[in-house]
Biopython code that builds the backbone (N, CA, C, O; Angstrom):
import numpy as np
from Bio.PDB.StructureBuilder import StructureBuilder

atoms = [
    (1, "MET", "N", (24.038, 60.987, -98.781)),
    (1, "MET", "CA", (24.772, 59.943, -98.126)),
    (1, "MET", "C", (23.920, 59.286, -97.048)),
    (1, "MET", "O", (24.016, 58.076, -96.838)),
    (2, "ALA", "N", (23.074, 60.081, -96.349)),
    (2, "ALA", "CA", (22.241, 59.533, -95.289)),
    (2, "ALA", "C", (21.194, 58.592, -95.854)),
    (2, "ALA", "O", (20.861, 57.588, -95.224)),
    (3, "SER", "N", (20.676, 58.895, -97.019)),
    (3, "SER", "CA", (19.675, 58.021, -97.605)),
    (3, "SER", "C", (20.296, 56.710, -98.067)),
    (3, "SER", "O", (19.628, 55.676, -98.045)),
    (4, "GLN", "N", (21.555, 56.729, -98.482)),
    (4, "GLN", "CA", (22.216, 55.493, -98.914)),
    (4, "GLN", "C", (22.498, 54.601, -97.701)),
    (4, "GLN", "O", (22.392, 53.379, -97.813)),
    (5, "ASN", "N", (22.857, 55.178, -96.539)),
    (5, "ASN", "CA", (23.103, 54.415, -95.331)),
    (5, "ASN", "C", (21.823, 53.766, -94.819)),
    (5, "ASN", "O", (21.844, 52.627, -94.354)),
    (6, "SER", "N", (20.717, 54.483, -94.903)),
    (6, "SER", "CA", (19.451, 53.932, -94.441)),
    (6, "SER", "C", (18.947, 52.843, -95.385)),
    (6, "SER", "O", (18.175, 51.983, -94.963)),
    (7, "MET", "N", (19.358, 52.858, -96.630)),
    (7, "MET", "CA", (18.957, 51.819, -97.577)),
    (7, "MET", "C", (19.701, 50.519, -97.312)),
    (7, "MET", "O", (19.191, 49.443, -97.624)),
    (8, "ASP", "N", (20.907, 50.603, -96.738)),
    (8, "ASP", "CA", (21.685, 49.401, -96.443)),
    (8, "ASP", "C", (21.136, 48.660, -95.227)),
    (8, "ASP", "O", (21.281, 47.442, -95.121)),
    (9, "ARG", "N", (20.518, 49.381, -94.327)),
    (9, "ARG", "CA", (20.018, 48.772, -93.094)),
    (9, "ARG", "C", (18.573, 48.320, -93.282)),
    (9, "ARG", "O", (17.746, 49.093, -93.765)),
    (10, "PRO", "N", (18.256, 47.076, -92.907)),
    (10, "PRO", "CA", (16.878, 46.591, -93.057)),
    (10, "PRO", "C", (15.987, 47.112, -91.939)),
    (10, "PRO", "O", (16.471, 47.557, -90.898)),
    (11, "LEU", "N", (14.707, 47.052, -92.161)),
    (11, "LEU", "CA", (13.750, 47.405, -91.121)),
    (11, "LEU", "C", (13.722, 46.295, -90.066)),
    (11, "LEU", "O", (14.106, 45.155, -90.329)),
    (12, "CYS", "N", (13.263, 46.652, -88.881)),
    (12, "CYS", "CA", (13.196, 45.703, -87.770)),
    (12, "CYS", "C", (12.288, 44.531, -88.141)),
    (12, "CYS", "O", (11.203, 44.723, -88.690)),
    (13, "GLY", "N", (12.744, 43.319, -87.834)),
    (13, "GLY", "CA", (11.989, 42.117, -88.150)),
    (13, "GLY", "C", (10.737, 41.955, -87.314)),
    (13, "GLY", "O", (9.858, 41.175, -87.678)),
    (14, "LYS", "N", (10.629, 42.669, -86.201)),
    (14, "LYS", "CA", (9.450, 42.587, -85.338)),
    (14, "LYS", "C", (8.321, 43.476, -85.822)),
    (14, "LYS", "O", (7.203, 43.400, -85.314)),
    (15, "GLY", "N", (8.611, 44.319, -86.805)),
    (15, "GLY", "CA", (7.570, 45.154, -87.390)),
    (15, "GLY", "C", (7.291, 46.435, -86.643)),
    (15, "GLY", "O", (6.195, 46.985, -86.752)),
    (16, "CYS", "N", (8.264, 46.928, -85.879)),
    (16, "CYS", "CA", (8.011, 48.163, -85.127)),
    (16, "CYS", "C", (8.249, 49.402, -85.990)),
    (16, "CYS", "O", (7.838, 50.493, -85.595)),
    (17, "GLY", "N", (8.894, 49.279, -87.149)),
    (17, "GLY", "CA", (9.074, 50.399, -88.046)),
    (17, "GLY", "C", (10.441, 51.047, -87.972)),
    (17, "GLY", "O", (10.762, 51.876, -88.824)),
    (18, "PHE", "N", (11.258, 50.706, -86.991)),
    (18, "PHE", "CA", (12.597, 51.265, -86.886)),
    (18, "PHE", "C", (13.562, 50.446, -87.725)),
    (18, "PHE", "O", (13.246, 49.331, -88.141)),
    (19, "PHE", "N", (14.735, 51.001, -87.969)),
    (19, "PHE", "CA", (15.766, 50.273, -88.680)),
    (19, "PHE", "C", (16.444, 49.296, -87.733)),
    (19, "PHE", "O", (16.685, 49.611, -86.567)),
    (20, "GLY", "N", (16.747, 48.116, -88.240)),
    (20, "GLY", "CA", (17.374, 47.095, -87.420)),
    (20, "GLY", "C", (18.819, 46.867, -87.790)),
    (20, "GLY", "O", (19.322, 47.412, -88.773)),
    (21, "SER", "N", (19.466, 46.070, -87.003)),
    (21, "SER", "CA", (20.851, 45.696, -87.235)),
    (21, "SER", "C", (20.902, 44.646, -88.347)),
    (21, "SER", "O", (19.953, 43.884, -88.537)),
    (22, "VAL", "N", (22.002, 44.615, -89.067)),
    (22, "VAL", "CA", (22.152, 43.643, -90.145)),
    (22, "VAL", "C", (22.283, 42.235, -89.562)),
    (22, "VAL", "O", (21.762, 41.277, -90.133)),
    (23, "GLU", "N", (22.980, 42.106, -88.421)),
    (23, "GLU", "CA", (23.203, 40.793, -87.827)),
    (23, "GLU", "C", (21.941, 40.216, -87.184)),
    (23, "GLU", "O", (21.621, 39.041, -87.369)),
    (24, "THR", "N", (21.239, 41.041, -86.438)),
    (24, "THR", "CA", (20.091, 40.536, -85.671)),
    (24, "THR", "C", (18.758, 40.725, -86.373)),
    (24, "THR", "O", (17.777, 40.073, -86.015)),
    (25, "LYS", "N", (18.701, 41.605, -87.367)),
    (25, "LYS", "CA", (17.466, 41.928, -88.087)),
    (25, "LYS", "C", (16.414, 42.530, -87.158)),
    (25, "LYS", "O", (15.216, 42.435, -87.427)),
    (26, "MET", "N", (16.871, 43.160, -86.044)),
    (26, "MET", "CA", (15.970, 43.791, -85.091)),
    (26, "MET", "C", (16.557, 45.127, -84.659)),
    (26, "MET", "O", (17.767, 45.343, -84.735)),
    (27, "CYS", "N", (15.682, 46.018, -84.205)),
    (27, "CYS", "CA", (16.153, 47.282, -83.633)),
    (27, "CYS", "C", (16.681, 47.013, -82.226)),
    (27, "CYS", "O", (16.518, 45.908, -81.707)),
    (28, "SER", "N", (17.296, 47.989, -81.619)),
    (28, "SER", "CA", (17.924, 47.778, -80.314)),
    (28, "SER", "C", (16.895, 47.476, -79.225)),
    (28, "SER", "O", (17.156, 46.658, -78.343)),
    (29, "LYS", "N", (15.734, 48.122, -79.275)),
    (29, "LYS", "CA", (14.713, 47.875, -78.258)),
    (29, "LYS", "C", (14.139, 46.462, -78.382)),
    (29, "LYS", "O", (13.988, 45.760, -77.383)),
    (30, "CYS", "N", (13.823, 46.053, -79.596)),
    (30, "CYS", "CA", (13.271, 44.706, -79.800)),
    (30, "CYS", "C", (14.304, 43.635, -79.472)),
    (30, "CYS", "O", (13.956, 42.575, -78.952)),
    (31, "TYR", "N", (15.567, 43.906, -79.772)),
    (31, "TYR", "CA", (16.624, 42.945, -79.468)),
    (31, "TYR", "C", (16.803, 42.812, -77.954)),
    (31, "TYR", "O", (16.997, 41.703, -77.456)),
    (32, "ALA", "N", (16.742, 43.913, -77.224)),
    (32, "ALA", "CA", (16.840, 43.854, -75.761)),
    (32, "ALA", "C", (15.664, 43.071, -75.175)),
    (32, "ALA", "O", (15.847, 42.274, -74.255)),
    (33, "ASP", "N", (14.462, 43.294, -75.705)),
    (33, "ASP", "CA", (13.294, 42.535, -75.253)),
    (33, "ASP", "C", (13.453, 41.053, -75.557)),
    (33, "ASP", "O", (13.081, 40.203, -74.749)),
    (34, "HIS", "N", (14.008, 40.746, -76.728)),
    (34, "HIS", "CA", (14.241, 39.358, -77.128)),
    (34, "HIS", "C", (15.230, 38.677, -76.176)),
    (34, "HIS", "O", (15.003, 37.543, -75.756)),
    (35, "LEU", "N", (16.315, 39.360, -75.838)),
    (35, "LEU", "CA", (17.303, 38.802, -74.916)),
    (35, "LEU", "C", (16.712, 38.600, -73.525)),
    (35, "LEU", "O", (17.012, 37.613, -72.853)),
    (36, "LYS", "N", (15.871, 39.539, -73.098)),
    (36, "LYS", "CA", (15.237, 39.429, -71.787)),
    (36, "LYS", "C", (14.324, 38.206, -71.739)),
    (36, "LYS", "O", (14.308, 37.477, -70.747)),
    (37, "GLN", "N", (13.567, 37.982, -72.811)),
    (37, "GLN", "CA", (12.675, 36.824, -72.864)),
    (37, "GLN", "C", (13.460, 35.512, -72.867)),
    (37, "GLN", "O", (13.041, 34.536, -72.245)),
    (38, "GLU", "N", (14.605, 35.485, -73.571)),
    (38, "GLU", "CA", (15.443, 34.284, -73.579)),
    (38, "GLU", "C", (15.992, 33.997, -72.192)),
    (38, "GLU", "O", (16.031, 32.841, -71.771)),
    (39, "MET", "N", (16.418, 35.032, -71.474)),
    (39, "MET", "CA", (16.954, 34.843, -70.124)),
    (39, "MET", "C", (15.878, 34.338, -69.179)),
    (39, "MET", "O", (16.153, 33.484, -68.337)),
    (40, "ILE", "N", (14.663, 34.845, -69.301)),
    (40, "ILE", "CA", (13.566, 34.386, -68.459)),
    (40, "ILE", "C", (13.250, 32.925, -68.765)),
    (40, "ILE", "O", (13.012, 32.139, -67.848)),
    (41, "ALA", "N", (13.245, 32.558, -70.037)),
    (41, "ALA", "CA", (12.958, 31.171, -70.416)),
    (41, "ALA", "C", (14.033, 30.230, -69.882)),
    (41, "ALA", "O", (13.713, 29.140, -69.409)),
    (42, "GLN", "N", (15.303, 30.632, -69.950)),
    (42, "GLN", "CA", (16.379, 29.798, -69.425)),
    (42, "GLN", "C", (16.288, 29.678, -67.912)),
    (42, "GLN", "O", (16.527, 28.601, -67.367)),
    (43, "ALA", "N", (15.949, 30.758, -67.226)),
    (43, "ALA", "CA", (15.819, 30.711, -65.771)),
    (43, "ALA", "C", (14.676, 29.792, -65.360)),
    (43, "ALA", "O", (14.802, 29.039, -64.394)),
    (44, "LEU", "N", (13.568, 29.849, -66.081)),
    (44, "LEU", "CA", (12.448, 28.960, -65.779)),
    (44, "LEU", "C", (12.815, 27.505, -66.013)),
    (44, "LEU", "O", (12.410, 26.634, -65.243)),
    (45, "LEU", "N", (13.569, 27.233, -67.054)),
    (45, "LEU", "CA", (13.995, 25.873, -67.347)),
    (45, "LEU", "C", (14.895, 25.344, -66.247)),
    (45, "LEU", "O", (14.725, 24.211, -65.795)),
    (46, "VAL", "N", (15.854, 26.155, -65.811)),
    (46, "VAL", "CA", (16.750, 25.741, -64.734)),
    (46, "VAL", "C", (15.960, 25.536, -63.449)),
    (46, "VAL", "O", (16.211, 24.579, -62.716)),
    (47, "PHE", "N", (15.009, 26.423, -63.167)),
    (47, "PHE", "CA", (14.187, 26.306, -61.967)),
    (47, "PHE", "C", (13.378, 25.016, -62.002)),
    (47, "PHE", "O", (13.299, 24.315, -60.992)),
    (48, "GLU", "N", (12.777, 24.689, -63.142)),
    (48, "GLU", "CA", (11.997, 23.458, -63.260)),
    (48, "GLU", "C", (12.877, 22.235, -63.118)),
    (48, "GLU", "O", (12.484, 21.273, -62.458)),
    (49, "LEU", "N", (14.068, 22.244, -63.722)),
    (49, "LEU", "CA", (14.979, 21.117, -63.596)),
    (49, "LEU", "C", (15.413, 20.923, -62.152)),
    (49, "LEU", "O", (15.486, 19.793, -61.669)),
    (50, "PHE", "N", (15.701, 22.023, -61.459)),
    (50, "PHE", "CA", (16.111, 21.937, -60.067)),
    (50, "PHE", "C", (14.978, 21.397, -59.201)),
    (50, "PHE", "O", (15.208, 20.539, -58.348)),
    (51, "ASN", "N", (13.773, 21.883, -59.408)),
    (51, "ASN", "CA", (12.641, 21.406, -58.612)),
    (51, "ASN", "C", (12.351, 19.943, -58.884)),
    (51, "ASN", "O", (12.030, 19.201, -57.956)),
    (52, "ASN", "N", (12.455, 19.507, -60.141)),
    (52, "ASN", "CA", (12.216, 18.109, -60.461)),
    (52, "ASN", "C", (13.268, 17.221, -59.828)),
    (52, "ASN", "O", (12.942, 16.133, -59.354)),
    (53, "SER", "N", (14.535, 17.657, -59.807)),
    (53, "SER", "CA", (15.576, 16.831, -59.215)),
    (53, "SER", "C", (15.445, 16.773, -57.711)),
    (53, "SER", "O", (15.747, 15.739, -57.114)),
    (54, "VAL", "N", (15.000, 17.855, -57.071)),
    (54, "VAL", "CA", (14.829, 17.854, -55.621)),
    (54, "VAL", "C", (13.674, 16.955, -55.231)),
    (54, "VAL", "O", (13.797, 16.175, -54.286)),
    (55, "THR", "N", (12.554, 17.042, -55.934)),
    (55, "THR", "CA", (11.408, 16.214, -55.576)),
    (55, "THR", "C", (11.644, 14.757, -55.940)),
    (55, "THR", "O", (11.065, 13.871, -55.312)),
    (56, "ALA", "N", (12.480, 14.486, -56.938)),
    (56, "ALA", "CA", (12.750, 13.096, -57.310)),
    (56, "ALA", "C", (13.690, 12.432, -56.323)),
    (56, "ALA", "O", (13.590, 11.225, -56.105)),
    (57, "THR", "N", (14.603, 13.186, -55.717)),
    (57, "THR", "CA", (15.577, 12.574, -54.814)),
    (57, "THR", "C", (15.112, 12.556, -53.370)),
    (57, "THR", "O", (15.600, 11.738, -52.590)),
    (58, "THR", "N", (14.195, 13.417, -52.984)),
    (58, "THR", "CA", (13.736, 13.451, -51.604)),
    (58, "THR", "C", (12.305, 12.962, -51.529)),
    (58, "THR", "O", (11.408, 13.589, -52.091)),
    (59, "PRO", "N", (12.074, 11.843, -50.839)),
    (59, "PRO", "CA", (10.701, 11.367, -50.716)),
    (59, "PRO", "C", (9.911, 12.271, -49.784)),
    (59, "PRO", "O", (10.461, 12.866, -48.858)),
    (60, "ALA", "N", (8.624, 12.363, -50.043)),
    (60, "ALA", "CA", (7.750, 13.195, -49.227)),
    (60, "ALA", "C", (7.296, 12.369, -48.029)),
    (60, "ALA", "O", (6.295, 11.656, -48.105)),
    (61, "VAL", "N", (8.026, 12.463, -46.933)),
    (61, "VAL", "CA", (7.729, 11.679, -45.748)),
    (61, "VAL", "C", (7.103, 12.590, -44.709)),
    (61, "VAL", "O", (7.645, 13.648, -44.389)),
    (62, "THR", "N", (5.960, 12.175, -44.185)),
    (62, "THR", "CA", (5.298, 12.950, -43.148)),
    (62, "THR", "C", (5.826, 12.519, -41.789)),
    (62, "THR", "O", (6.696, 11.651, -41.710)),
    (63, "GLU", "N", (5.315, 13.108, -40.731)),
    (63, "GLU", "CA", (5.776, 12.761, -39.387)),
    (63, "GLU", "C", (5.420, 11.328, -39.020)),
    (63, "GLU", "O", (6.100, 10.718, -38.196)),
    (64, "SER", "N", (4.376, 10.785, -39.612)),
    (64, "SER", "CA", (4.005, 9.407, -39.312)),
    (64, "SER", "C", (4.867, 8.412, -40.074)),
    (64, "SER", "O", (4.778, 7.208, -39.833)),
    (65, "GLY", "N", (5.703, 8.896, -40.992)),
    (65, "GLY", "CA", (6.593, 8.027, -41.737)),
    (65, "GLY", "C", (5.976, 7.467, -43.004)),
    (65, "GLY", "O", (6.578, 6.600, -43.638)),
    (66, "VAL", "N", (4.812, 7.923, -43.391)),
    (66, "VAL", "CA", (4.120, 7.424, -44.564)),
    (66, "VAL", "C", (4.428, 8.335, -45.749)),
    (66, "VAL", "O", (4.450, 9.558, -45.611)),
    (67, "ASP", "N", (4.665, 7.737, -46.907)),
    (67, "ASP", "CA", (4.925, 8.518, -48.107)),
    (67, "ASP", "C", (3.656, 9.233, -48.519)),
    (67, "ASP", "O", (2.636, 8.597, -48.786)),
    (68, "ASN", "N", (3.715, 10.563, -48.571)),
    (68, "ASN", "CA", (2.543, 11.382, -48.882)),
    (68, "ASN", "C", (2.785, 12.081, -50.213)),
    (68, "ASN", "O", (3.062, 13.280, -50.241)),
    (69, "SER", "N", (2.683, 11.347, -51.312)),
    (69, "SER", "CA", (2.980, 11.902, -52.632)),
    (69, "SER", "C", (1.886, 12.828, -53.136)),
    (69, "SER", "O", (2.159, 13.721, -53.938)),
    (70, "THR", "N", (0.662, 12.634, -52.687)),
    (70, "THR", "CA", (-0.428, 13.420, -53.235)),
    (70, "THR", "C", (-0.705, 14.684, -52.438)),
    (70, "THR", "O", (-1.241, 15.644, -52.991)),
    (71, "GLY", "N", (-0.361, 14.715, -51.173)),
    (71, "GLY", "CA", (-0.688, 15.856, -50.326)),
    (71, "GLY", "C", (0.372, 16.936, -50.383)),
    (71, "GLY", "O", (1.348, 16.827, -51.126)),
    (72, "SER", "N", (0.174, 17.975, -49.596)),
    (72, "SER", "CA", (1.121, 19.078, -49.524)),
    (72, "SER", "C", (2.322, 18.653, -48.699)),
    (72, "SER", "O", (2.163, 18.205, -47.564)),
    (73, "THR", "N", (3.519, 18.787, -49.250)),
    (73, "THR", "CA", (4.720, 18.347, -48.563)),
    (73, "THR", "C", (5.641, 19.494, -48.218)),
    (73, "THR", "O", (6.761, 19.265, -47.761)),
    (74, "ALA", "N", (5.201, 20.725, -48.424)),
    (74, "ALA", "CA", (6.066, 21.871, -48.164)),
    (74, "ALA", "C", (6.377, 22.004, -46.679)),
    (74, "ALA", "O", (7.481, 22.419, -46.326)),
    (75, "SER", "N", (5.447, 21.668, -45.807)),
    (75, "SER", "CA", (5.688, 21.816, -44.381)),
    (75, "SER", "C", (6.703, 20.800, -43.874)),
    (75, "SER", "O", (7.424, 21.097, -42.922)),
    (76, "THR", "N", (6.789, 19.617, -44.467)),
    (76, "THR", "CA", (7.747, 18.624, -44.008)),
    (76, "THR", "C", (9.158, 18.966, -44.459)),
    (76, "THR", "O", (10.114, 18.516, -43.827)),
    (77, "ARG", "N", (9.328, 19.728, -45.507)),
    (77, "ARG", "CA", (10.650, 20.070, -46.005)),
    (77, "ARG", "C", (11.188, 21.365, -45.412)),
    (77, "ARG", "O", (12.390, 21.617, -45.495)),
    (78, "THR", "N", (10.345, 22.181, -44.824)),
    (78, "THR", "CA", (10.807, 23.484, -44.379)),
    (78, "THR", "C", (11.105, 23.536, -42.892)),
    (78, "THR", "O", (11.498, 24.591, -42.393)),
    (79, "ARG", "N", (10.935, 22.446, -42.170)),
    (79, "ARG", "CA", (11.212, 22.438, -40.735)),
    (79, "ARG", "C", (12.095, 21.246, -40.384)),
    (79, "ARG", "O", (12.015, 20.183, -41.001)),
    (80, "CYS", "N", (12.944, 21.456, -39.366)),
    (80, "CYS", "CA", (13.828, 20.395, -38.887)),
    (80, "CYS", "C", (12.991, 19.299, -38.241)),
    (80, "CYS", "O", (12.020, 19.578, -37.538)),
    (81, "HIS", "N", (13.373, 18.060, -38.485)),
    (81, "HIS", "CA", (12.626, 16.925, -37.959)),
    (81, "HIS", "C", (12.799, 16.804, -36.442)),
    (81, "HIS", "O", (11.923, 16.257, -35.772)),
    (82, "CYS", "N", (13.916, 17.306, -35.885)),
    (82, "CYS", "CA", (14.169, 17.210, -34.442)),
    (82, "CYS", "C", (13.634, 18.400, -33.665)),
    (82, "CYS", "O", (12.832, 18.240, -32.745)),
    (83, "CYS", "N", (14.080, 19.593, -34.036)),
    (83, "CYS", "CA", (13.759, 20.776, -33.222)),
    (83, "CYS", "C", (12.643, 21.631, -33.823)),
    (83, "CYS", "O", (12.260, 22.638, -33.228)),
    (84, "ASN", "N", (12.118, 21.257, -34.976)),
    (84, "ASN", "CA", (11.022, 21.957, -35.643)),
    (84, "ASN", "C", (11.392, 23.386, -36.042)),
    (84, "ASN", "O", (10.521, 24.245, -36.173)),
    (85, "LYS", "N", (12.681, 23.632, -36.232)),
    (85, "LYS", "CA", (13.171, 24.946, -36.638)),
    (85, "LYS", "C", (12.885, 25.164, -38.116)),
    (85, "LYS", "O", (13.029, 24.239, -38.915)),
    (86, "LYS", "N", (12.479, 26.383, -38.492)),
    (86, "LYS", "CA", (12.255, 26.695, -39.895)),
    (86, "LYS", "C", (13.580, 26.660, -40.635)),
    (86, "LYS", "O", (14.576, 27.195, -40.148)),
    (87, "LEU", "N", (13.604, 26.030, -41.820)),
    (87, "LEU", "CA", (14.847, 25.849, -42.541)),
    (87, "LEU", "C", (15.004, 26.767, -43.733)),
    (87, "LEU", "O", (16.131, 27.126, -44.074)),
    (88, "GLY", "N", (13.939, 27.157, -44.369)),
    (88, "GLY", "CA", (14.064, 27.957, -45.574)),
    (88, "GLY", "C", (14.646, 27.122, -46.699)),
    (88, "GLY", "O", (14.108, 26.065, -47.027)),
    (89, "LEU", "N", (15.737, 27.581, -47.295)),
    (89, "LEU", "CA", (16.353, 26.863, -48.413)),
    (89, "LEU", "C", (17.473, 25.938, -47.979)),
    (89, "LEU", "O", (17.958, 25.149, -48.790)),
    (90, "LEU", "N", (17.901, 26.009, -46.722)),
    (90, "LEU", "CA", (19.086, 25.281, -46.297)),
    (90, "LEU", "C", (18.775, 24.038, -45.489)),
    (90, "LEU", "O", (19.365, 23.844, -44.426)),
    (91, "GLY", "N", (17.892, 23.209, -45.940)),
    (91, "GLY", "CA", (17.615, 21.973, -45.249)),
    (91, "GLY", "C", (18.610, 20.898, -45.649)),
    (91, "GLY", "O", (18.949, 20.769, -46.825)),
    (92, "PHE", "N", (19.082, 20.122, -44.672)),
    (92, "PHE", "CA", (20.012, 19.022, -44.941)),
    (92, "PHE", "C", (19.215, 17.735, -44.996)),
    (92, "PHE", "O", (18.542, 17.376, -44.030)),
    (93, "HIS", "N", (19.287, 17.034, -46.130)),
    (93, "HIS", "CA", (18.550, 15.795, -46.330)),
    (93, "HIS", "C", (19.424, 14.624, -45.892)),
    (93, "HIS", "O", (20.550, 14.463, -46.364)),
    (94, "CYS", "N", (18.900, 13.823, -45.000)),
    (94, "CYS", "CA", (19.626, 12.655, -44.506)),
    (94, "CYS", "C", (19.231, 11.437, -45.340)),
    (94, "CYS", "O", (18.234, 11.463, -46.061)),
    (95, "LYS", "N", (20.025, 10.372, -45.234)),
    (95, "LYS", "CA", (19.707, 9.144, -45.952)),
    (95, "LYS", "C", (18.480, 8.447, -45.380)),
    (95, "LYS", "O", (17.884, 7.595, -46.038)),
    (96, "CYS", "N", (18.102, 8.809, -44.151)),
    (96, "CYS", "CA", (16.896, 8.221, -43.566)),
    (96, "CYS", "C", (15.624, 8.851, -44.124)),
    (96, "CYS", "O", (14.528, 8.359, -43.852)),
    (97, "GLY", "N", (15.746, 9.939, -44.906)),
    (97, "GLY", "CA", (14.601, 10.538, -45.572)),
    (97, "GLY", "C", (14.073, 11.796, -44.915)),
    (97, "GLY", "O", (13.177, 12.439, -45.463)),
    (98, "ALA", "N", (14.594, 12.167, -43.767)),
    (98, "ALA", "CA", (14.122, 13.369, -43.072)),
    (98, "ALA", "C", (15.018, 14.556, -43.410)),
    (98, "ALA", "O", (16.106, 14.391, -43.963)),
    (99, "VAL", "N", (14.545, 15.758, -43.069)),
    (99, "VAL", "CA", (15.273, 16.999, -43.323)),
    (99, "VAL", "C", (15.614, 17.621, -41.976)),
    (99, "VAL", "O", (14.780, 17.667, -41.072)),
    (100, "PHE", "N", (16.860, 18.103, -41.853)),
    (100, "PHE", "CA", (17.321, 18.628, -40.578)),
    (100, "PHE", "C", (17.999, 19.976, -40.754)),
    (100, "PHE", "O", (18.403, 20.352, -41.854)),
    (101, "CYS", "N", (18.115, 20.702, -39.631)),
    (101, "CYS", "CA", (18.823, 21.974, -39.621)),
    (101, "CYS", "C", (20.326, 21.709, -39.526)),
    (101, "CYS", "O", (20.747, 20.553, -39.481)),
    (102, "GLY", "N", (21.121, 22.752, -39.497)),
    (102, "GLY", "CA", (22.568, 22.605, -39.431)),
    (102, "GLY", "C", (23.039, 21.961, -38.150)),
    (102, "GLY", "O", (24.076, 21.297, -38.143)),
    (103, "GLU", "N", (22.307, 22.137, -37.062)),
    (103, "GLU", "CA", (22.703, 21.552, -35.781)),
    (103, "GLU", "C", (22.450, 20.049, -35.744)),
    (103, "GLU", "O", (23.225, 19.312, -35.134)),
    (104, "HIS", "N", (21.393, 19.586, -36.376)),
    (104, "HIS", "CA", (21.011, 18.170, -36.325)),
    (104, "HIS", "C", (21.308, 17.422, -37.621)),
    (104, "HIS", "O", (20.746, 16.349, -37.842)),
    (105, "ARG", "N", (22.166, 17.948, -38.474)),
    (105, "ARG", "CA", (22.398, 17.323, -39.784)),
    (105, "ARG", "C", (23.192, 16.031, -39.694)),
    (105, "ARG", "O", (23.067, 15.185, -40.579)),
    (106, "TYR", "N", (23.996, 15.846, -38.672)),
    (106, "TYR", "CA", (24.810, 14.634, -38.551)),
    (106, "TYR", "C", (23.976, 13.495, -37.967)),
    (106, "TYR", "O", (23.110, 13.734, -37.125)),
    (107, "PRO", "N", (24.227, 12.259, -38.406)),
    (107, "PRO", "CA", (23.411, 11.124, -37.944)),
    (107, "PRO", "C", (23.440, 10.931, -36.432)),
    (107, "PRO", "O", (22.432, 10.534, -35.848)),
    (108, "GLU", "N", (24.567, 11.201, -35.792)),
    (108, "GLU", "CA", (24.638, 11.012, -34.340)),
    (108, "GLU", "C", (23.887, 12.098, -33.576)),
    (108, "GLU", "O", (23.526, 11.887, -32.418)),
    (109, "LYS", "N", (23.647, 13.242, -34.186)),
    (109, "LYS", "CA", (22.915, 14.329, -33.535)),
    (109, "LYS", "C", (21.401, 14.125, -33.581)),
    (109, "LYS", "O", (20.695, 14.583, -32.683)),
    (110, "HIS", "N", (20.891, 13.448, -34.610)),
    (110, "HIS", "CA", (19.441, 13.250, -34.689)),
    (110, "HIS", "C", (19.038, 11.794, -34.494)),
    (110, "HIS", "O", (17.928, 11.400, -34.849)),
    (111, "SER", "N", (19.943, 10.995, -33.929)),
    (111, "SER", "CA", (19.715, 9.562, -33.680)),
    (111, "SER", "C", (19.081, 8.906, -34.907)),
    (111, "SER", "O", (17.931, 8.468, -34.890)),
    (112, "CYS", "N", (19.874, 8.861, -35.953)),
    (112, "CYS", "CA", (19.422, 8.349, -37.249)),
    (112, "CYS", "C", (19.028, 6.880, -37.142)),
    (112, "CYS", "O", (19.679, 6.103, -36.443)),
    (113, "SER", "N", (17.967, 6.509, -37.833)),
    (113, "SER", "CA", (17.484, 5.140, -37.784)),
    (113, "SER", "C", (18.302, 4.202, -38.670)),
    (113, "SER", "O", (18.206, 2.984, -38.522)),
    (114, "LEU", "N", (19.095, 4.740, -39.575)),
    (114, "LEU", "CA", (19.930, 3.914, -40.442)),
    (114, "LEU", "C", (21.224, 3.546, -39.737)),
    (114, "LEU", "O", (21.803, 4.364, -39.022)),
    (115, "ASP", "N", (21.679, 2.316, -39.937)),
    (115, "ASP", "CA", (22.955, 1.886, -39.370)),
    (115, "ASP", "C", (24.019, 2.126, -40.430)),
    (115, "ASP", "O", (24.231, 1.297, -41.315)),
    (116, "LEU", "N", (24.684, 3.269, -40.331)),
    (116, "LEU", "CA", (25.648, 3.671, -41.345)),
    (116, "LEU", "C", (26.936, 2.869, -41.265)),
    (116, "LEU", "O", (27.642, 2.741, -42.265)),
    (117, "LYS", "N", (27.259, 2.325, -40.090)),
    (117, "LYS", "CA", (28.488, 1.521, -39.947)),
    (117, "LYS", "C", (28.392, 0.245, -40.779)),
    (117, "LYS", "O", (29.312, -0.080, -41.530)),
    (118, "THR", "N", (27.290, -0.471, -40.645)),
    (118, "THR", "CA", (27.155, -1.724, -41.390)),
    (118, "THR", "C", (27.000, -1.436, -42.884)),
    (118, "THR", "O", (27.475, -2.218, -43.708)),
    (119, "ALA", "N", (26.352, -0.344, -43.245)),
    (119, "ALA", "CA", (26.214, 0.009, -44.661)),
    (119, "ALA", "C", (27.592, 0.309, -45.246)),
    (119, "ALA", "O", (27.875, -0.078, -46.380)),
    (120, "GLY", "N", (28.449, 0.989, -44.495)),
    (120, "GLY", "CA", (29.796, 1.281, -44.964)),
    (120, "GLY", "C", (30.646, 0.024, -45.066)),
    (120, "GLY", "O", (31.453, -0.100, -45.986)),
    (121, "ARG", "N", (30.476, -0.918, -44.127)),
    (121, "ARG", "CA", (31.219, -2.177, -44.179)),
    (121, "ARG", "C", (30.791, -3.012, -45.383)),
    (121, "ARG", "O", (31.616, -3.678, -46.008)),
    (122, "GLU", "N", (29.493, -2.972, -45.707)),
    (122, "GLU", "CA", (29.014, -3.719, -46.870)),
    (122, "GLU", "C", (29.574, -3.154, -48.165)),
    (122, "GLU", "O", (29.853, -3.899, -49.104)),
    (123, "VAL", "N", (29.735, -1.851, -48.216)),
    (123, "VAL", "CA", (30.300, -1.216, -49.407)),
    (123, "VAL", "C", (31.766, -1.632, -49.554)),
    (123, "VAL", "O", (32.226, -1.915, -50.661)),
    (124, "LEU", "N", (32.493, -1.668, -48.442)),
    (124, "LEU", "CA", (33.914, -2.023, -48.503)),
    (124, "LEU", "C", (34.119, -3.504, -48.791)),
    (124, "LEU", "O", (35.138, -3.876, -49.373)),
    (125, "ALA", "N", (33.176, -4.359, -48.400)),
    (125, "ALA", "CA", (33.347, -5.808, -48.587)),
    (125, "ALA", "C", (33.168, -6.255, -49.998)),
    (125, "ALA", "O", (33.285, -7.446, -50.288)),
]
sb = StructureBuilder()
sb.init_structure("model")
sb.init_model(0)
sb.init_chain("A")
sb.init_seg("    ")
for serial, (resi, resn, name, xyz) in enumerate(atoms, 1):
    if name == "N":
        sb.init_residue(resn, " ", resi, " ")
    sb.init_atom(name, np.array(xyz, "f"), 0.0, 1.0, " ", f" {name:<3s}", serial, name[0])
structure = sb.get_structure()
């Protein structure tokens, strides 16, 4: 009976020599490795999409106000534009293009250069 059961199950499709599942055509170890690789690939894809959307929506503005697309912009995104506090992952991006901490995130706290009142009136008109 044991030999008949082993004849029904195919060998692992990865070529490791063990018997595999009928549905997956892989043994349990190879299937776990396969799932792990798929999860890593999906995580990398999400990470790349997130990084592309962040860099596309936030211009790389230096302290002089010049767009610095070719240089290193990590230092401008990781510190508050007002108090120079390290931000880590929680930087608040303003419409004026700068990044601020939680204390200076509101336009009235960092003396924003954009006139939000007239912009709001234009939208309503």
